MARMIBA-608731 format. One line per 4 residues: for each residue x negated, y negated, z of N, C-alpha, C. Coordinates in steps of 0.02 Angstrom, whole numbers, plus 32768, in hexadecimal, padded with zeros to 4 digits. Each point is the difference from the previous one (the first is absolute). Example, Ala and Ser with C-alpha at 12.3 -4.5 7.8 and 13.67 -1.06 7.14 Angstrom:
2
7D6C/811C/8186/802D/7FC5/8000/7FD3/7FC4/8000  8012/7FCB/7FDC/7FD6/7FC5/8003/8027/7FC9/8025
END
This chain:
169
322C/C597/50D3/7FCC/8018/802B/7FDF/7FC3/8021  7FFE/8000/8042/7FE4/7FC8/8025/7FB4/8006/8003  7FDF/7FC7/7FFA/7FB8/7FFF/8005/7FED/7FED/8047  7FCB/8020/801A/7FE8/7FF0/8042/7FCF/7FC6/7FFB
800B/7FCD/8025/7FD3/7FC7/8000/7FC1/8010/8028  7FC8/7FE9/7FEA/7FC1/8009/8024/8004/7FDF/8045  8024/7FCA/8005/8003/7FDA/803E/8028/8024/8036  8029/8031/7FEE/8028/8021/8033/7FE3/8044/8015
7FC7/8013/7FE4/7FE2/8040/8014/7FE1/7FFA/8046  8009/8034/8027/7FE4/8002/8043/7FBF/8027/7FFE  7FCA/7FE6/8020/7FC0/8024/8000/8006/8044/8023  7FD9/8030/7FE7/8001/8043/801F/7FE4/7FFE/8047
7FCC/7FD9/800B/7FE0/7FFD/8041/8008/7FBA/801C  8025/7FFA/8037/800A/7FBE/801E/7FD6/7FF6/803F  7FCF/802D/800C/7FD2/7FF7/8038/7FCC/7FCB/7FEE  7FEE/7FD8/8031/7FCF/7FCB/7FF5/7FBA/801A/800D
7FCF/7FE1/7FE1/7FBA/8011/800A/7FED/7FF2/8048  7FDF/8030/8020/7FE8/7FF7/8044/7FB9/7FE4/7FFE  7FF3/7FC8/8020/7FBF/7FDF/7FFA/7FC7/8024/8023  800D/8036/8024/7FCB/8024/8023/7FF1/8044/7FE1
8022/8013/7FCC/7FF9/8043/7FE4/7FD9/7FFF/7FBE  7FBF/7FF2/8007/7FD5/7FFE/7FC5/7FBA/8017/8013  7FDB/8015/7FCE/7FB8/800F/8008/7FDC/7FE5/7FC3  7FC0/7FF1/8008/7FD7/7FEB/7FC8/7FC0/802A/8001
7FF0/801E/7FC8/7FC4/8029/7FFB/7FDC/7FF0/7FBF  7FC0/800F/8000/7FD7/7FFF/7FC4/7FDE/8044/7FFE  801B/802E/7FD8/7FE8/8045/8002/7FB5/800A/7FF5  7FDF/7FD6/7FDB/7FB9/8008/7FF2/7FD2/7FEB/8038
801B/7FE1/8034/7FD7/7FE7/8038/8017/8021/8040  7FD5/8026/8021/8015/802B/8038/8025/7FDD/8039  7FE7/7FC6/8016/801E/7FE1/803B/8031/7FC9/7FEE  8017/8000/7FC2/802A/7FC8/7FE9/804A/8009/800F
8012/802A/802E/8045/8001/8017/8006/7FC6/8030  8009/7FC6/7FE6/7FF0/7FC2/8021/8024/7FF1/8042  8018/8032/8024/8020/7FF5/8040/802B/7FC0/7FFC  8029/7FFF/7FCE/8025/7FC3/7FEF/8029/7FE6/8039
7FF6/7FC2/800F/802A/7FDC/802F/8036/7FDC/7FD8  7FEB/7FE1/7FC9/802F/7FDD/7FD6/7FE4/7FF9/7FBA  802D/7FF5/7FD1/7FEE/7FF5/7FBA/802A/7FC6/7FE7  7FE0/7FD5/7FDB/8026/7FCC/7FDD/8006/8019/7FB8
803C/8016/7FEF/800B/801A/7FBD/7FFA/7FC5/7FD0  7FD8/8006/7FCC/7FF0/7FC6/7FD6/803A/7FE9/7FD5  8001/7FC0/7FF4/8031/7FE4/7FD2/7FE7/8006/7FB9  802E/7FFA/7FD1/7FF0/8005/7FBA/801F/7FC3/7FDE
7FDC/7FE4/7FD2/801B/7FC8/7FDB/7FEC/8008/7FB7  8019/7FD5/7FD7/7FED/8000/7FB9/7FE7/7FBA/7FEF  7FD6/7FFF/7FCF/7FEC/7FBE/7FE7/803D/7FE3/7FDE  8002/7FBF/7FFA/803A/7FE2/7FDF/7FE8/7FD9/7FC2
8028/8003/7FCE/7FF1/7FDD/7FC2/802B/7FC1/7FFC  7FE1/7FC9/7FF1/8024/7FC1/7FF9/8018/7FF9/7FB8  8040/7FF3/7FF8/801C/7FF5/7FBE/8017/7FB7/7FFC  7FD8/7FD7/7FDF/8014/7FB9/7FFB/803E/7FF8/7FD4
802B/7FD4/8014/803A/7FEE/7FD7/8005/7FB4/8000  8027/7FE4/7FD3/8007/7FB7/7FFF/8022/7FE4/803E  8024/802A/8025/8026/7FE8/803A/7FDB/800C/8041  7FFA/803D/8015/7FD9/8011/803B/7FDD/8043/7FF2
7FC7/8007/801E/7FDA/803E/7FF5/8025/803B/801E  7FFC/8038/7FDF/801E/803E/8018/7FC9/8031/8010  800B/8028/8032/7FCF/8033/8014/801A/8044/7FEC  7FD5/8028/7FE4/8010/8044/7FEB/7FD1/8030/8023
8013/8040/7FFF/7FD7/8032/8021/7FBD/8005/7FDC  7FCE/8015/8025/7FBD/8004/7FE4/7FF1/8045/7FE4  7FC1/800C/7FF5/7FEC/803F/7FE0/7FD8/802E/802D  7FF6/7FEF/803F/7FDC/802D/802D/801A/7FF9/8048
7FF8/8037/8024/8012/8000/8047/7FC3/7FED/8029  800B/7FDE/8037/7FCB/7FEE/802F/8011/8022/8042  7FD3/802C/8017/800A/8025/803F/7FD7/7FDE/8037  8020/7FEF/8037/7FDC/7FE5/8039/7FDB/8038/8022
7FCC/7FF0/8028/7FDB/8035/8022/802A/8025/8034  7FEB/803C/800F/801E/8028/8035/7FDA/7FF1/8040  8023/7FEE/8034/7FE0/7FF1/8040/8016/8032/8034  7FCF/801F/8021/800D/8034/8031/7FE1/7FEA/8043
8025/8008/8035/7FE5/7FF9/8043/7FFB/8046/801D  7FC3/8015/8012/7FF7/8044/801A/7FE1/7FFF/8046  8011/8033/8026/7FE4/8009/8042/7FB9/801B/7FF9  7FD4/7FEA/802C/7FBA/8015/7FFD/7FF6/803B/802F
7FE9/8038/7FE4/7FF3/803B/8029/7FC0/7FF6/8029  7FF9/8026/8036/7FC9/7FF4/802E/7FBB/800F/7FE1  7FFD/8025/7FCB/7FC1/800D/7FDE/7FF2/7FCD/7FC9  802D/7FD1/7FF5/7FF9/7FCD/7FCC/7FFE/801F/7FBA
8018/803E/7FF8/7FFA/8023/7FC0/8025/7FDC/7FC7  803D/7FEA/800E/8027/7FE0/7FCC/7FDF/7FBE/7FEB  7FED/7FD8/8030/7FE1/7FC0/7FF1/7FBD/800B/7FDC  7FD8/802E/801A/7FBE/800E/7FE2/8006/801B/7FB9
802E/802E/7FF6/800A/801C/7FBD/8013/7FCA/7FCE  802C/7FD3/8015/8014/7FC9/7FD4/7FC6/7FD0/7FF5  7FDA/7FF2/8034/7FC5/7FD5/7FF9/7FCE/801F/7FCE  7FF5/8041/8004/7FD2/8021/7FD2/801A/7FFD/7FB8
8041/8008/7FF8/801E/7FFB/7FBD/7FF6/7FB9/7FE4  800E/7FCE/8029/7FF7/7FBB/7FEB/7FB6/7FF2/7FF0  7FD3/8019/8029/7FB9/7FF7/7FF3/7FEB/8022/7FC0  801A/803B/7FF4/7FF0/8026/7FC3/8014/7FD9/7FC2
8037/7FDB/8004/8019/7FDB/7FC7/7FD8/7FC0/7FF2  7FDD/7FE9/8033/7FDC/7FC0/7FF9/7FB5/800B/7FFD  7FDA/7FD2/8017/7FB7/8002/7FF9/7FDF/8025/803A  7FE7/803C/7FF5/7FDD/8022/8036/7FBC/7FDF/800E
7FE7/8008/803C/7FC1/7FE0/8013/7FC6/8031/8005  800F/8041/7FFE/7FCB/8033/8002/800E/8032/7FC9  7FCB/8021/7FE8/8009/8031/7FCA/802D/803A/8015  8000/8011/8040/802A/8037/8017/804A/7FF3/7FF0
8013/7FBF/8001/8046/7FEF/7FF2/8013/8009/7FB7  7FCD/800A/7FD4/8010/800E/7FBB/8017/8048/7FF6  7FF0/802B/8031/8015/8045/7FFB/804C/8004/8001  801B/802D/7FD8/804A/8003/7FFD/801E/8019/8041
8017/7FD3/8029/8022/8011/803E/8049/8013/7FF2  801B/7FE0/7FCD/8045/800B/7FED/8000/801F/7FBA  8032/8027/7FF1/8004/801F/7FBE/801A/7FCF/7FCC  801B/7FC8/8016/801B/7FCF/7FD1/8000/7FBB/8021
8005/7FCE/7FD8/8007/7FBC/801A/8049/7FF0/800F  802C/8020/7FDC/8048/7FF4/8006/8023/8040/8014  8031/7FF9/802C/8029/8038/8015/804A/7FEC/7FFD  802B/8031/7FF9/8047/7FF3/8003/8018/8004/8048
8022/7FCD/8017/801D/8000/8043/8048/8017/7FFC  8016/8024/8033/8044/801B/8000/8025/7FE8/803E  8035/7FDB/7FF3/802C/7FE9/8035/803E/802D/7FFE  800B/8025/8036/8038/802F/8003/8034/7FE6/8032
803E/7FFC/7FE9/8038/7FEE/802B/8027/803E/8011  8014/8006/803F/8028/8038/8017/8048/7FEB/800A  802D/8031/7FFC/8046/7FF3/800E/800A/7FF7/804B  803D/7FF2/8014/8010/7FFA/8047/7FF3/8041/8026
8000/8038/7FDB/7FF2/8042/801E/7FB6/8012/7FFC  7FD6/7FD0/7FEF/7FB7/8009/7FFA/7FEC/802F/7FC8  8025/8003/7FCB/7FF0/8029/7FC6/7FE5/7FD1/7FCA  7FC5/8010/7FE3/7FE6/7FD4/7FCB/8033/7FF8/7FC8
800C/7FC2/7FED/8035/7FEF/7FD2/7FE6/7FDC/7FC1  7FCE/7FD7/800A/7FE7/7FD7/7FC9/7FB6/7FF5/8009  7FDB/8007/7FC9/7FB9/7FF0/7FFF/7FF5/7FC7/7FCF  7FD8/7FD1/8016/7FEB/7FCA/7FD3/7FB5/8006/7FF9
7FEA/800D/7FC3/7FB8/8007/7FF3/7FE4/7FBE/7FE7  7FCF/7FE8/8023/7FDC/7FC3/7FED/7FC2/8017/7FD9  7FFE/7FF1/7FC1/7FCD/801B/7FD4/7FC1/7FD5/7FFF  7FC7/8022/8003/7FBE/7FE0/7FFE/7FF5/7FCD/8037
800A/8015/803D/7FF7/7FD4/803A/7FB6/7FF4/800E  7FF4/7FC5/801A/7FBE/7FEF/801C/8009/7FCA/8035  7FDA/8003/8036/8007/7FCE/8035/7FE1/7FBE/7FEB  801F/7FCA/8016/7FE4/7FBE/7FF4/7FF3/7FDB/8041
801D/8018/8037/7FF5/7FDF/8040/800D/8032/8038  7FD2/8001/802F/8007/8029/803D/7FFD/7FD1/803B  8036/7FFE/8025/8007/7FCF/8036/7FD7/800F/803E  7FFD/7FCE/802A/7FDC/8005/803F/8029/8029/8032
7FDE/8014/8036/8020/8025/8036/7FF6/7FD7/8040  8037/7FF1/8021/7FFB/7FD9/803D/7FFE/802F/803C  7FCD/7FF9/8029/7FF8/8028/803D/7FFB/7FD0/803B  801E/8013/8038/7FFD/7FD6/803B/8001/802D/803E
7FD3/7FF4/802E/7FFE/8028/803D/803B/7FF0/802D  8025/7FCB/7FF2/803B/7FF0/8029/8040/8023/7FE6  7FFB/8022/7FC7/803A/8025/7FE5/800B/8040/8027  803D/8017/8000/8012/8040/801D/7FE5/8038/7FD5
7FF4/803A/801D/7FE8/8039/7FDA/8036/8019/7FCF  803D/7FE9/800A/8036/8013/7FD3/8001/7FD8/7FC0  7FDA/7FCA/7FFD/7FFC/7FD6/7FC4/7FCF/8020/7FCF  8019/8011/7FC5/7FD5/8020/7FCE/7FE9/7FCB/7FCE
7FBE/7FFA/7FF7/7FE7/7FCF/7FCF/8018/8011/7FBA  8005/7FCD/7FD6/8015/800A/7FBC/7FD8/7FD3/7FD2  8004/800D/7FC0/7FDE/7FD7/7FCD/802C/7FFE/7FC2  7FF6/7FCD/7FD8/8025/7FF9/7FC1/7FD4/8015/7FC6
801F/801D/7FCF/7FDE/8015/7FC3/8028/7FE6/7FC5  7FDE/7FDE/7FD2/8020/7FE9/7FC3/7FE6/8029/7FC6  802F/801A/7FD9/7FEF/802C/7FC9/801D/7FE4/7FBF  7FD7/8000/7FCD/8017/7FF0/7FBC/8009/8041/7FDA
802A/7FFF/7FCF/800F/803C/7FD8/8018/7FE8/7FBC  8005/802E/7FD1/8017/7FED/7FBD/804C/7FF9/7FFC  8022/8031/801A/804A/8000/8000/8017/8037/802E  8040/8005/800A/801A/8039/8027/8039/8021/7FDC
800A/8040/8011/8036/8027/7FE1/8027/8024/8037  803F/800C/7FF3/802C/8021/8030/8006/804A/7FEF  8001/8029/8034/800A/8048/7FF8/8036/8015/8033  803A/8011/7FE8/8036/8017/802C/7FF3/8049/8012
8006/8011/8040/7FF2/8044/8016/8040/8027/8008
END
């Protein structure tokens, strides 16, 4: 009986990921469908353990994963809702300057973000849930009266999270 080698198996799906078929949402925040222009999917690394030897040091895998931040570039809507909502969330997490800001504007400090990838036929295929998200940076918006009306302003958002998990649809 012949054994099938893992190296000779052909993948079931040979379609490549389309870089324009994604959405990012945070269900707990109304305007957080971030009109995504682009996302930098974060890298993951591990700490490394040094193992000294009499000859040369050897490196071994570590004991924890390190997740880089998620960076999103989003288009700014004409009501500034997305930018304002994120600004309010960031303000809520930090030091408010008036007592009114102590009132619970948000139901939580942390929300799960959902990055959904679609197939080439625009059918949701994969969800990546970023658990316990919170913003750490909200970028500036560049406006210029010399720009064409077709130029849509955008801003960057940096989000930290605990980890992410995959959900195949």
